[in-house]
Backbone as a ProteinNet text record, in pm:
[ID]
protein_1_A
[PRIMARY]
MAGRLQLDREALLNRVKDRSSELVHQTSAILQGGVLSAAGFGLIEIVRHPTDWQLRVMLWLISMIACSIIYFRLASRASFYMTSGSAVFVAMPLVGVSEILLFATLSLDGPGAWRYWFFAAATLPVTGALTNFLELRRLRPQDYAPDTGAVFSHLQAKLRTEAAESIGLLVFTSAIGAVMWMLPRAWPYFPHLMGGYLAVSLLLALAIVPREARETEAFVEALHEGSPGGDVE
[TERTIARY]
3614.2	3519.5	3419.2	3400.9	3310.9	3167.7	3090.7	2951.9	2869	2769.7	2681.8	2595.9	2581	2495.6	2350.6	2279.2	2139.1	2052.2	1930.3	1831.7	1766.3	1794	1735.3	1599.4	1534.8	1399.1	1391.8	1487.6	1485.8	1502.9	1596.3	1618.7	1496.7	1433.1	1314.1	1200.1	1180	1074.4	1099.6	1227.1	1261.2	1228.1	1255.5	1222.5	1071.1	998.7	853.3	793.6	848.8	797.7	811	917.7	944.3	892.3	829.7	797.1	697.1	597.7	495.3	552.4	631.2	689.1	783.5	858	949.6	872.9	761	679.5	624.2	576.2	522.7	633.6	751.2	864.5	903.3	919.6	964.7	861.4	734.6	628.9	615.7	618.9	606.9	726.9	846.8	966	957.9	911.2	896.6	794.6	680.9	576.4	623.5	696.8	747.1	843.4	925	1014.4	937.5	829.4	746.8	678.4	633.3	566.3	663.5	785.7	884.3	922.8	928.2	954.8	842.7	718.2	604.3	605.7	647.8	656.8	759.3	872.2	975.3	926.1	865.2	813.5	700.7	618.2	511	564.3	670.2	729.4	790.1	850.7	904.7	793	679.7	568	508.5	509.4	460.1	547.8	678.7	771.9	754.7	732.6	717.8	587.8	483	352	306.9	353.6	335	195.4	95.8	-39.2	-85.7	-132.7	-177.4	-69	55	165.4	161.9	113.5	108.3	15.3	-99.9	-195.3	-140.2	-74.7	-19.3	93.1	175.1	283.2	227.3	124.7	65.2	2.7	-64	-121.4	-11.6	98.4	213.6	266.8	277.2	323.6	225.7	95.8	-4.5	6.9	30.7	47.3	167.9	278.8	398.4	374.5	299	267.6	185.7	81.6	-4.6	72.6	156.1	232.6	336.1	393.6	492.8	428	308	237.2	204	158.3	123.8	246.4	357.7	480.1	530.2	522.9	565.8	484.4	353.7	268.8	298.3	316.7	345.5	479.9	581.3	716	727.9	664.5	678.9	598.2	499.5	411.8	439.2	521.8	541.1	589.2	676.4	735	634.5	516.2	416.6	330.2	332.5	244.2	301.8	211.8	254.8	206.3	104.6	53.7	45.7	52.6	43.4	-74.6	-121.2	-236.3	-271.7	-402.2	-448.1	-418.5	-403.6	-370.8	-237.5	-142.2	-9.6	-6	-70.4	-57.8	-162.8	-270.1	-376.2	-396	-427.4	-465.2	-348.9	-232.5	-118.6	-77.6	-71	-43.3	-149	-275.7	-379.8	-357.7	-312.8	-277.6	-164.9	-63.8	47.1	1.1	-90.7	-144.3	-218.1	-296	-368.8	-271.8	-160.5	-60.9	3.7	34	94.2	-2.2	-131.9	-232.2	-236.7	-206.1	-204.2	-109.6	8.2	108	80.7	24.3	-4.4	-108.3	-209.9	-313.1	-259.5	-152.6	-94.2	-17.9	6.6	76.3	-20.2	-151.8	-250	-243.3	-234.6	-218.2	-354.1	-354.6	-475.3	-526.8	-588.7	-642.6	-748	-733.2	-830.1	-814.1	-718.7	-701.1	-651.3	-592.7	-542.8	-654.7	-779.5	-890.9	-916.7	-866.2	-879.6	-803.1	-713	-638.9	-733	-847.1	-938.5	-1005.2	-1017.3	-1068.4	-968.7	-839.9	-736.3	-728.1	-741.6	-733.2	-846.7	-962.2	-1075	-1052.7	-971.9	-946.6	-850.1	-766.9	-666.7	-728	-821.5	-881.3	-963.7	-1017.9	-1094.2	-1000.5	-887.2	-791.3	-728	-711.5	-659	-754	-883.6	-982.7	-988.7	-975.8	-974.2	-854.7	-739	-619.7	-640.1	-694.8	-719.2	-818.2	-920.4	-1020.2	-956.5	-874.6	-809.9	-706.9	-639	-543.9	-617.3	-732.3	-810.2	-857.9	-892.1	-940	-829.3	-705.2	-596.9	-533.7	-574.9	-519.2	-586.5	-507.8	-563.2	-488.6	-562.3	-495	-407.3	-441.5	-361.8	-224.4	-200	-67.8	34.6	-10	79.5	81.7	201.2	217.8	164.3	140.6	86.2	168.6	302.7	384.9	387.2	324.3	312.3	166.4	75.9	-65.6	-115.5	-49.7	-92.1	-71.8	12.2	35.2	-95	-170.5	-298.3	-391.3	-408.1	-496.5	-444.7	-311.9	-250.1	-278.3	-253.3	-275.6	-423.5	-506.2	-649.6	-702.3	-660	-703.8	-654.2	-527	-469.9	-541.8	-565.3	-628.9	-771.8	-843.4	-980.1	-981.7	-888.1	-879.8	-849.7	-755.4	-718.4	-830.8	-910.3	-1025.3	-1125.6	-1148.8	-1238.8	-1180.7	-1048.7	-982.7	-999.5	-990.4	-1004.6	-1142.6	-1244.8	-1381	-1397	-1342.5	-1348.1	-1272.6	-1156.7	-1077.4	-1149.6	-1218.2	-1294.3	-1402.6	-1475.2	-1582.3	-1523.6	-1415.9	-1354.1	-1299.2	-1225.5	-1166.2	-1273	-1376.2	-1484.5	-1556.7	-1574.8	-1641.8	-1558.1	-1428.5	-1340.2	-1338.4	-1328.7	-1326.1	-1453.9	-1567.7	-1695.3	-1702.9	-1653.4	-1651.4	-1563	-1447.2	-1354.7	-1417.9	-1493.8	-1554.9	-1676.3	-1741.1	-1856.7	-1816.5	-1697.4	-1650.7	-1602.9	-1607.2	-1557.7	-1410.2	-1372.3	-1235	-1133.7	-1172.7	-1080.8	-1104.5	-1165.1	-1190.9	-1058.9	-1046.8	-915.8	-866.1	-952.4	-912.5	-875.4	-858.7	-814.1	-681.5	-581.2	-454	-470.7	-560.2	-582	-645.9	-742.7	-809.2	-712.5	-630.5	-532.8	-423.5	-390.4	-292.6	-342.6	-470.7	-529.5	-532.9	-562.9	-564.5	-425.5	-324.3	-186.7	-147.7	-187.8	-154.9	-218.7	-344.3	-412.2	-341.1	-301.4	-231.1	-98.4	-26.1	102.7	85.7	-12.8	-37.4	-77.6	-158.4	-197.3	-76.5	12.7	133.1	222.2	235.8	319.3	259.4	128.8	64	65.2	42.5	26.6	158.9	258.7	382.6	458.3	487.4	557.4	478.6	345.9	263.8	269.9	254.4	255.9	395.2	497.8	634.6	656.3	609	622.2	542	421.7	338.3	404.4	460.9	526.8	648.6	728.3	846.3	806.6	701.9	656.8	604.1	535.3	481.9	593.9	693.5	806.8	884.3	899.9	970.8	895.6	761.6	681.6	695.8	700.7	721.4	858.8	957.6	1092.8	1104.7	1029.5	1034.1	944.2	873.8	791.4	653.6	612.3	477.9	408.2	370.2	317.8	191.7	118.7	-1.2	33.7	130.1	181.6	71.4	107.7	8.9	-30.2	10.1	-16	-152.4	-229.8	-362.7	-352.7
-2861.7	-2749.8	-2783.3	-2693	-2716.8	-2730	-2812.9	-2832.6	-2707.6	-2690.1	-2572.6	-2586.5	-2475.2	-2476.2	-2492.5	-2573.6	-2597.9	-2576.4	-2539.7	-2523.5	-2658.1	-2718.2	-2848.8	-2834.4	-2947.9	-2949.2	-2890.8	-2927.7	-2879.1	-2728.3	-2677	-2532.5	-2459	-2516.1	-2453.2	-2449.4	-2560.2	-2563.2	-2463.4	-2444.4	-2344.9	-2204.1	-2179.1	-2047.4	-2024.8	-2126.5	-2114.6	-2096.1	-2166.7	-2158.7	-2018	-1947.9	-1815.3	-1701.2	-1733.7	-1627.6	-1526.7	-1575.5	-1484.6	-1384.2	-1434.4	-1344.1	-1244.5	-1289.4	-1198.6	-1092	-1132.4	-1034.6	-927.9	-970.8	-874.5	-781.7	-838.9	-757	-656	-703.6	-616.8	-510.2	-550.6	-454.9	-348	-389.4	-291.8	-198.2	-249.8	-164	-62.5	-107.2	-15.8	92.7	52.1	148.8	246.1	195.8	283.4	386.3	344.1	439.8	550.6	514.1	615.1	706.3	649.2	728.7	828.4	784.1	874.6	985.7	954.1	1057.5	1161.1	1111.9	1202.8	1287.5	1226.3	1301.3	1413.2	1383.5	1486.4	1600.6	1568.8	1674.3	1751.4	1680	1748.5	1849.9	1814.2	1906.5	2027.8	2005.3	2116.9	2212.3	2156	2240.2	2317.6	2257.9	2330.3	2450.9	2434.2	2545.3	2651.7	2607.8	2700.6	2779	2716.1	2781.2	2771.9	2864.6	2851.5	2885.3	2893.3	2919.9	2806.7	2841.9	2742.2	2637.7	2680.5	2584.6	2499.9	2557.9	2478.3	2357.8	2380.7	2272.7	2169	2217.5	2126.2	2040.7	2100.1	2023.2	1916.3	1950.3	1851	1737.1	1767.7	1663.2	1581.2	1646	1574.2	1471.8	1512.1	1420.1	1304.5	1334.6	1229.5	1130.8	1183.1	1097.1	1005.8	1060.2	979.7	868.9	900.9	800.4	687.1	723.1	621.7	533.8	594.8	518.2	428.2	473.7	392.8	269.4	284.8	170.8	68.3	116.3	25.1	-51.4	18.7	-47.8	-148.5	-112.1	-202.3	-332.4	-320	-438.7	-527.1	-466	-543.8	-615.1	-542.6	-599.1	-707.2	-689.3	-785.1	-912.1	-905.9	-1020.4	-1094.1	-1036.6	-1091.1	-1235.3	-1269.8	-1404.2	-1513.7	-1479.5	-1579.5	-1622.4	-1544.9	-1574.5	-1683.1	-1763.7	-1873.4	-1859.6	-1778.6	-1760.9	-1612.8	-1581.2	-1442.9	-1429.6	-1307.7	-1287.2	-1141.1	-1113.3	-976.3	-885.8	-942.4	-858.5	-788.5	-857.4	-800.8	-712.7	-757.9	-690.1	-581.7	-582.2	-482.9	-397.6	-462.9	-389	-312.2	-376.3	-307	-182	-186.3	-61.8	46	5	104	169.2	90.3	147.1	248.9	213.6	305.6	435	426.2	547.7	633.6	569.2	644.1	714.8	646.8	708.8	829.1	816.8	927.9	1045.7	1016.6	1123	1204.5	1140.6	1214	1333.1	1309.7	1416.5	1509.6	1454.1	1536.5	1643.7	1608.1	1706	1819.8	1793.8	1899.7	2001.7	1972.8	2068.2	2162.8	2140.1	2228.3	2366.6	2467.8	2603.4	2668.6	2766.2	2841.9	2820.4	2921.2	2908.5	2798.6	2711.3	2604.7	2484.6	2491.3	2378.5	2253.7	2270.6	2155.6	2057.6	2106	2019.4	1907.4	1923.2	1814.5	1689.8	1706.5	1591.9	1483.5	1524.2	1427.5	1338.3	1386.6	1299.8	1188.3	1224.8	1123.5	1029.1	1086.1	1003.9	903.2	935.8	842.5	725.3	745.7	634.7	532	575.1	484.4	366.2	385.7	268.5	181.7	243.6	163.9	67.6	118.5	31	-67.4	-24.7	-115.5	-230.8	-200.8	-306.4	-400.9	-345.4	-428.7	-523.5	-472.5	-557.3	-669.4	-636.9	-739	-844.7	-800.7	-893.9	-990.9	-937.9	-1023.3	-1116.4	-1066.3	-1151.4	-1266.3	-1236.7	-1341.5	-1446.4	-1401.8	-1495.5	-1590.9	-1540.7	-1627.6	-1709.7	-1684.1	-1755.5	-1892.1	-1999.8	-2135	-2219.7	-2293	-2374.2	-2484.1	-2532.4	-2639.7	-2593.9	-2464	-2413	-2425.9	-2468.9	-2476.1	-2619	-2665.9	-2800.7	-2802.9	-2923.5	-2932.4	-2858	-2857.2	-2791.8	-2640	-2585.7	-2440.2	-2400.2	-2489.4	-2461.8	-2338	-2299.8	-2181.4	-2053.6	-2058.3	-1939.2	-1896.1	-1994.4	-1963.7	-1889	-1941.1	-1875.8	-1737.8	-1726.5	-1599.2	-1493.1	-1527	-1431.8	-1398.1	-1498.9	-1477.6	-1379	-1398.5	-1309.2	-1166.7	-1153.8	-1022	-949.5	-1019.1	-956.7	-914.9	-995.9	-959.5	-838.3	-835.8	-721	-593.3	-601.6	-483.2	-437.8	-532.7	-494.8	-414.7	-459.8	-386.8	-249.1	-243.3	-115.4	-20.1	-72.7	10.5	73.1	-4.7	48.9	157.7	131.7	233.8	359.5	342.5	457.9	537.2	467.7	536.8	624.1	569.9	646.3	765.9	743.4	851.2	961.5	922.5	1021.4	1099	1028.7	1096.5	1195.7	1159	1249.2	1374.8	1355.5	1470.9	1558.1	1496.8	1573.7	1650.9	1589.9	1659.5	1782	1767.9	1881.6	1992.9	1956.2	2056	2135.6	2067.6	2136.7	2219.9	2183.6	2260.8	2389.3	2387.3	2506	2612.2	2738.8	2846.3	2825.7	2867.1	2845.9	2915.2	3026.5	3103	3077.4	2965.5	2933.3	2930.7	3007.7	3024.3	2904.1	2806.6	2694.7	2568.1	2580.6	2465.8	2407.9	2493.2	2437.2	2354	2396.1	2320.6	2184.2	2185.6	2061.5	1965.4	2019.8	1936.8	1887.8	1969.8	1927.1	1807.3	1808	1693.1	1570.6	1590.5	1480.7	1419	1504.1	1456.7	1379.7	1430.1	1362.7	1224.7	1214.3	1084	987.2	1036.4	951.6	902.2	990.1	952.1	849.7	870.6	776.4	638	637.1	509.9	437.6	512.3	451.5	394.6	468.8	422.6	300.9	283.7	166.3	47.5	73.3	-34.7	-100.2	-19.4	-76.3	-161.3	-111.5	-197.8	-321.8	-309.4	-425	-532.3	-491.5	-589.9	-648.7	-569	-622.5	-729.9	-705.7	-806.3	-931.8	-913.8	-1029.2	-1114.4	-1049.8	-1122.9	-1197.1	-1131.1	-1196.1	-1316.2	-1300.4	-1410.5	-1526.4	-1494	-1598.1	-1676.8	-1606	-1672.4	-1756.2	-1703.6	-1779.1	-1906.5	-1897.1	-2015.6	-2119.9	-2075.3	-2168.2	-2234.1	-2153.3	-2204.7	-2309.7	-2293.2	-2386.8	-2508.2	-2510.2	-2625.7	-2624.2	-2506	-2493.4	-2373.2	-2381.7	-2267.2	-2208.6	-2286.5	-2228.5	-2117.1	-2147.3	-2050.3	-1971.1	-1845.9	-1752.8	-1648.1	-1671.4	-1571.3	-1594.9	-1489	-1501.5	-1470.2
-2519.3	-2504.3	-2394.2	-2306.7	-2194.2	-2243.2	-2174.2	-2212.6	-2189.5	-2273.4	-2261.3	-2135.5	-2063.3	-1945.1	-1987.3	-1915	-1946.4	-1823.5	-1851	-1744.2	-1720.3	-1605.3	-1578.7	-1510.1	-1489.6	-1436.6	-1296.6	-1211.8	-1074	-1067.2	-1146.9	-1148.2	-1201.7	-1304.7	-1361.1	-1259.5	-1188.6	-1088.4	-976.3	-938.9	-836.6	-884.6	-1013.6	-1069	-1069.9	-1114.3	-1121.6	-982.3	-886.2	-749	-692.4	-730	-673	-759.8	-875	-969.9	-913.5	-836.4	-785.7	-685.8	-589.8	-490.1	-555.4	-656.6	-725.7	-803	-863.3	-936.2	-842.7	-726.3	-629.4	-580.6	-549.7	-505.5	-612.9	-735.7	-843.7	-878.2	-885.3	-918.4	-810.9	-685.1	-576.3	-573.3	-603.7	-606.6	-719.4	-837.7	-950.7	-919.3	-864.2	-831	-724	-625	-519.2	-575.6	-674	-738	-807.5	-877.4	-943.1	-843.3	-732.7	-629.4	-566.8	-537.5	-478.6	-575.4	-704.3	-804.3	-804.8	-800.8	-796.7	-669.5	-557.6	-432.1	-442.8	-506.2	-523.6	-609.5	-724	-811.5	-743.6	-665.4	-594.6	-495.2	-426.4	-329.2	-399.7	-515.3	-593.5	-634.7	-679	-720.8	-603.3	-485.5	-367.3	-339.2	-356.4	-335.6	-444.1	-567.4	-679.3	-671	-621.6	-610.7	-465	-381.3	-235	-182.4	-269.7	-221.8	-129.2	-11.8	86.8	113.3	120	126.6	253.8	364.8	488.4	472.4	411.6	390.6	293.1	188.6	88.1	147.6	231	293.1	386.2	461.6	551.6	472.7	362.8	279.1	211.1	178.5	121.7	223	348.6	452.9	473.2	470.9	484	368.3	248.6	131.4	147.7	197.8	218.8	320.4	424.7	526.7	466.2	389.7	328.7	231.7	147.7	48.6	115.6	224.3	295.7	357.8	412.7	471.1	363.1	248.1	138.2	92.5	73.8	28	131.7	258.6	365.2	361.8	345.6	344.2	223.1	107.6	-12.6	-0.8	43.5	49.3	155.2	269.6	378.8	356.1	267.4	245.8	115.1	29.6	-104.8	-103.4	-10.6	-9.1	21.1	70.3	105	-13.4	-122.9	-235.1	-324.7	-382.5	-468.8	-612.8	-638.2	-773.7	-806.7	-934	-979.1	-1073.9	-1091.8	-1179	-1188.8	-1202.8	-1224.7	-1105.9	-987.2	-871.3	-890.5	-956	-977.8	-1102.3	-1208.8	-1337	-1360.9	-1283.6	-1302	-1176.6	-1065.4	-944.9	-883.4	-872.9	-812.1	-889.9	-1024.2	-1097.7	-1074.7	-1059.1	-1030.3	-894.7	-797.5	-667.1	-683.4	-765.8	-789.8	-853.8	-949.8	-1013.8	-911.6	-825.1	-721.4	-627.3	-594.3	-507.4	-574.8	-703.1	-777.2	-785	-800.1	-805.9	-676.8	-564.6	-437.7	-445.4	-505	-514.7	-632.7	-740.2	-857.3	-826.1	-746.5	-714.2	-627.1	-554.3	-470.4	-552.6	-680.8	-767.2	-837.7	-820.2	-882.4	-817.9	-899.3	-847.5	-824	-735.7	-708.5	-567.2	-508	-372.5	-364.2	-265.8	-246	-337	-431.5	-524	-452.5	-334.9	-258.8	-222.2	-222.5	-183.2	-284.3	-405.8	-504.2	-459.8	-364	-310.2	-258.3	-204.7	-144.9	-249.8	-372.9	-478.8	-507.4	-514.1	-535.4	-415.9	-295	-173.6	-166.9	-224.8	-222.9	-317.9	-422.5	-515.9	-456.9	-362.2	-306.8	-232.3	-140.1	-74.7	-169.4	-275.8	-373.8	-446	-494.8	-563.1	-465.3	-339.9	-238.3	-211.4	-201.9	-179.6	-299.5	-421.2	-540.9	-538.7	-498.8	-489.8	-389.4	-274.2	-171.7	-220.6	-292.5	-344.9	-445.1	-534.9	-633.9	-569	-466.6	-394.9	-324.6	-267	-201.2	-301.2	-422.3	-523.9	-569	-576	-624.6	-510.8	-388.6	-274	-262.2	-270.7	-267.5	-163.9	-78.9	24.6	-34.9	-155.6	-215.9	-263.4	-263	-302.7	-190.2	-71.3	43.1	98.2	125.3	181.5	325.3	379.2	516.3	620.5	604.4	705.9	691.4	585.7	571.2	550.7	588.3	567.5	639.7	747.4	822.4	743	640.3	557.1	490.3	443	378.2	473.3	594.6	692	729.6	742.3	778.6	672.4	545.6	437.3	422.1	432.2	418	522.7	646.9	753.9	731.2	689.7	666.9	553.2	442.6	326.7	357.7	433	470.3	563.2	656.5	747.2	671.7	576.8	499.4	407.3	356.2	274.5	357.8	480.5	570.3	604	625.5	651.9	533.9	412.2	293	285.9	318.1	317.1	422.5	542.7	647.3	609.7	545.6	503.2	395.8	304.8	200.6	261.2	357.5	422.7	496.8	571.8	650	559.6	456.7	366.2	290.8	245.5	172.6	263	389.4	483.2	507.8	530.5	551.2	426.9	309.3	184.7	162.5	194.2	177.7	267.7	391.1	483.8	428.2	373.9	318.9	205.6	121	7.8	49.3	159.4	204.2	276	335.6	407.2	309.8	349.7	262.6	228.2	107.8	61.9	151.9	212.1	297	445.6	479.9	621.3	697	806.5	870.8	950.5	975.2	1060.6	982.9	852.9	773.5	824.2	856.4	905.8	1032.7	1123.1	1246	1215	1125.6	1089	1019.4	929.3	859.1	953.4	1052.1	1151.9	1230.4	1265.6	1333.2	1244.4	1116.8	1019.6	1006.1	1001.5	993.3	1119.4	1234.9	1361.4	1368.5	1324.7	1324	1229.4	1112.1	1014.7	1070	1137.2	1194.2	1305.6	1390.9	1500.5	1447.3	1342	1281.3	1224.2	1158.8	1101.8	1211.7	1321.7	1432.6	1502.4	1488.3	1547.1	1451.4	1321.8	1224.5	1188.9	1150.3	1096.1	1198.7	1319.8	1416.8	1454.5	1467.5	1503.3	1395.8	1270.1	1161.7	1142.7	1166.9	1158.2	1263.2	1384.4	1491.5	1458.4	1405.7	1371.5	1263.6	1161.9	1054.2	1105.8	1189.6	1246.6	1333.3	1412.5	1497.5	1413.2	1304.3	1217.9	1150.8	1099	1034.4	1135.2	1255.7	1359.6	1395.1	1400.2	1429.1	1319.2	1194	1083.1	1093.4	1127.5	1138.1	1247.5	1354.4	1466.1	1443.8	1329.8	1299	1361.3	1412.8	1470.8	1408.9	1280.4	1207.9	1266.5	1344.7	1404.4	1499.9	1587.4	1686.3	1751.1	1777.7	1833.2	1730.6	1604	1503	1443.4	1430.5	1370.8	1222.3
[MASK]
+++++++++++++++++++++++++++++++++++++++++++++++++++++++++++++++++++++++++++++++++++++++++++++++++++++++++++++++++++++++++++++++++++++++++++++++++++++++++++++++++++++++++++++++++++++++++++++++++++++++++++++++++++++++++++++++++++++++++

């Protein structure tokens, strides 16, 4: 009779070493699935209740852009993490709920109801900043060996930058939302204003995603070549 398979020490340590990155990958994938489901139902509701449909569709596209950037950042950075904690089990689900709310508010019926989207949009940078703060707290230089020490500096810089971006996004979104609520519900230039908002969101996505993808690739290549400092900040 063949011997029973056992989990040895080396295999266990390999599992433990990868647990944080796997948790981030799995959690972000689960949340993205929920967000895409909410996006689908939101689009159905826009078709079913076509009041202000042009504005709702533009906000739907902006929501998709924002959620795609968040998922890209989580997925591309997950392999660098070494510890797990409240950032994964508390903050990331809150980000997912905020993303789902973006699409849920677009299903509200009635003239001008689309403006409630800005309340949901304001919660997204708040939960994003909370996630970055918790990630920074669990980030420790001793979790990385000398030949990968640059990973700590790389993640730290990225998380701090994104925290600052979240604060700026909160101010910008709140300002736009306040203007929307102060204007008359039947103001005829809402589509033009939302079109500009959509264009800015698209341009930001086209600038952020390729740039960060190149930076990550360059950083990994530098690690592979044994010079983790490289030119990556």
